[in-house]
N, C-alpha and C positions, 0 to 999 in steps of 0.2 A: 285770265287764261295763262297757264304755265304748265310745263311738264315737270315731273318729279326729278328725273335724272337727265332728261333730254332738253335741248334747245328746240324752239319752234322757229322755223325760217320760211321764207318765201323767195322764189327766184328773183334776181335782178334782171328784168327784161324777160326774155323767153327761156323756157326750160332747155331748149336745144339751140345751138349756134350752128346753123346749117349753111351759112354763107359767109364769105369774106369780101371786102372791098379791095379791088385792085385797079388803081388808076381811075377811080370814079365809077367803075363797073362792078356789079354784083356777080360773084362767082359762086354757084351752088356746089358745095363740097360734100354734102351728105343728103341722102334721101331715105335712110333707114333708121328706125328708132333703136335698133340693136347696137349701133355704133357708139361705143362709150366715149370716143374722142370728141364727139360733137355735142355731148351733154354739157349744159352749162354747169359750172362749178362755183359760180358767184351768187351769194344769197344775202338777204337782209334779215337781221335778227328781229323777230317779232316778240319773243319771250325767252327768258333765261331760266334754267332749272332753279328750283327753290330748295333742293336738297344739299347744295353746296355753293360756296362763293366763287365767282369768276370775274376776271377783269373785263370780259366781254359784256357790253351793255345793249339794251334794246335800241335798235336803230343802226347799230354797227354793221358794216359790210364784212362778210366772212368768205373765205375760200374753202370749199368743202369737197368731200368725196363725190365723184360723179354718180355713184349709185343712188344717192338721195333723190335726185330728180328723174332718174332713168325710168323709161317705160320698157315693157317687154311683151312678147307674145306667150300666152300659156299653151298647153298641149292641144287646145281646141282652136288655136289661131286667133284668139281674142286678145286685144290690147289690155294690159294691166299696168297699174301704177306700181311703183316699188313699195315694199312694206313700210317705208318711211312716210308714206302718204297719210295725212291727217284728215283734212277736208278742204274743199275748194282749192285754193292755191297755197295751202300751208302744209308743211312737212316737219316731222320729227327729225332731229339730227343729234346724234350722240357726240360727246366731247372728243372721242378719238376719230371722228369724221371731219373735224375742223382743223385746218392747218395754218391758217393765217387770218388775221382780222385787222380791220381798219377803223380807228376812231378818228373822226374828222378827216385828216389828210395823211396820216401816218400809218403805214402797214407795220404790224408786229406779228412775229411768229407765235404759235399757240402750243403749249406743252413742250414736248421734246423735239418739235419739228424745226427744221432750218431750210433755207433756200440758197441755191448755188447758181451763179451766172456762168454759163459755159464760155470757154475760150476758143478763139479762132485757131485752126490748125495752120501753122506757118511753114510746115514741112511740105514742100511742093511734090515730093516723091510719094506722098500718101494721098489717097482719094478722099478720105474723111475730111469733112469741112470743119469739124471741131475736134479739139483735143479730148482724149478719153481720160476719165477719172480724175480730172483736175479742173478747178474753177475758182471763182471769187465768191466768198461768202457775202450774200446780199442781206439776208435776214438771219440773225443768230438767235440765241436764247441764253438763259441764265447758266445752264450747265456748260456751254461752250465758253461763256464769259469767264467762268471760274478757271478754265484751262487757258485763259488769255488768248482765246481765238475770237476775234471780233469782226464785224462787218468790214469788208475791204481787204481782209486777209486772203492770201492765196493758199488753197487747201487741196488735199487729195482725199478721195472717198472710195469706198468699196463698190464693186459692181452689183447690179441688180437690185439695189435698194432705192433707186431714184425714180420719181414720178414727174412727168413733164406737165408744167402749167404755163399759161400765158398770163402774165401780170403786167398791167399797164403797157401792153405792146411789146413786152420782152419775154422771151422763153427762159424759164427758170426750172431748176430741178429741185423738187422737194424730197427731203430724206430726214432720217432721225439723227440725233447727235452722235450716236454710236457708229454711224456710217462714216463720220469724219475721222480719218486715221492719221493725218499728218498735216503740218503747217509748213509751207515752203517760203523761201525768200524770193522776192521778185528779181527777175533777170533783166527786165526792161523791155522785153519784146512781146509781152503779153497783150492780147487784143480781145476784147469782149466780142462774142458772136451771138447774133440774133438774126434769123432769116427774115427776109422781107415779108413773107406771108404771116409771120407772127406779129409784125408791126401793123400789118393791114387789119388784123383781127381785133385790135384794141378798141 
């Protein structure tokens, strides 16, 4: 069983993540299937495409677009699976819907995607809890490496291109290489920021 151009994946755990654990108590955060923020984006690879080679292998864990597992209501009010649905608990997933993959214990970005760790806002005169458009590169890629931008570097990025993910209990922003526009020098007052609810949902 394999797709020609698509991966075949299944959810890791449930298709929806509707609750988080806070101090040992379960808090329901979503009761609607339309809410994309509660759709699971973690999957296990069941089959890889045979039309091209990929570093992703069967059994790897991947971070994918939320629409793959998402359900919705049609015009008659009936629940429907996404068009990615294959059968039973299996789904097709195109390569541009995969952002990160893990072989064994190491996460690696896929394609032209990269992930940024946000920084805590230390300006007490501002209400925002994190700094805007600046962060630490967590997972880079080959194109950034050629520009000598590597994991751990402090970078600036353009607005509206980032997507929020929770990876191993930490909130990260996924974006494309072209969204990274500058590499900064550290000043020594940078502090990573991840809210407690993100850590609870790991």
